[in-house]
C-alpha positions in Angstrom: -51.3 -9.0 -48.7 -50.9 -8.0 -45.1 -49.4 -11.3 -43.6 -52.4 -11.6 -41.1 -52.5 -8.2 -40.1 -56.1 -6.5 -39.9 -54.5 -3.1 -40.9 -51.0 -1.6 -41.7 -50.0 2.0 -40.8 -47.3 3.8 -42.6 -45.9 7.1 -40.7 -43.5 9.7 -42.4 -41.9 11.1 -39.5 -40.8 15.0 -39.7 -39.8 17.8 -37.4 -43.3 19.7 -37.9 -45.6 16.6 -38.1 -46.6 13.3 -39.4 -48.2 11.8 -42.3 -50.1 8.7 -41.7 -51.6 6.2 -44.4 -53.6 3.1 -43.2 -54.9 0.7 -45.7 -57.0 -2.2 -44.5 -56.8 -5.9 -46.2 -59.1 -5.1 -48.7 -57.0 -1.9 -49.7 -59.5 0.3 -48.8 -57.6 3.5 -46.9 -58.7 3.6 -43.5 -56.8 6.7 -42.9 -54.5 9.2 -45.0 -54.0 12.5 -43.8 -51.3 14.7 -41.8 -51.4 14.5 -38.2 -50.3 17.0 -35.5 -46.7 15.8 -34.0 -48.6 14.6 -30.4 -48.8 11.3 -28.6 -52.3 11.8 -28.1 -53.3 12.0 -31.6 -51.3 8.8 -32.7 -53.1 7.2 -30.0 -56.4 8.0 -31.3 -55.4 6.6 -34.8 -53.8 3.2 -33.4 -57.2 2.5 -31.7 -59.2 3.4 -34.7 -57.1 1.0 -36.8 -57.3 -1.3 -34.0 -60.8 -1.8 -34.8 -60.0 -3.6 -37.8 -57.8 -6.2 -36.0 -54.0 -6.5 -35.1 -52.1 -3.7 -36.7 -48.5 -3.2 -38.0 -46.8 0.2 -37.7 -44.0 1.0 -40.2 -42.1 4.3 -39.6 -40.1 6.2 -42.0 -37.7 8.5 -40.0 -34.8 9.9 -41.6 -31.5 9.5 -39.9 -29.8 12.8 -38.6 -27.3 13.9 -41.3 -23.9 14.3 -40.1 -21.3 16.6 -41.5 -18.5 14.4 -43.6 -14.9 14.6 -42.3 -12.7 16.4 -45.0 -12.4 13.7 -47.6 -14.5 11.4 -46.0 -18.2 10.2 -47.1 -21.2 11.6 -45.4 -23.0 9.3 -42.7 -26.1 8.8 -41.0 -26.2 8.4 -37.3 -27.9 5.1 -36.3 
């Protein structure tokens, strides 16, 4: 299921905080909760999941919306 990774971690990034879901290879949720938007809390979570083997982190972060030019399509900054 995880392609050789001991745990996955999906982070949904927002202005006010993050939400993280971390399933193990057997499907058990090792973590599923909101986190404060701090590096220290993220490092603590990475250490916790690292005890289950090599981890893979996937970040879902919306691109900033840019106002379209008159008559043009809306775009996202890359």
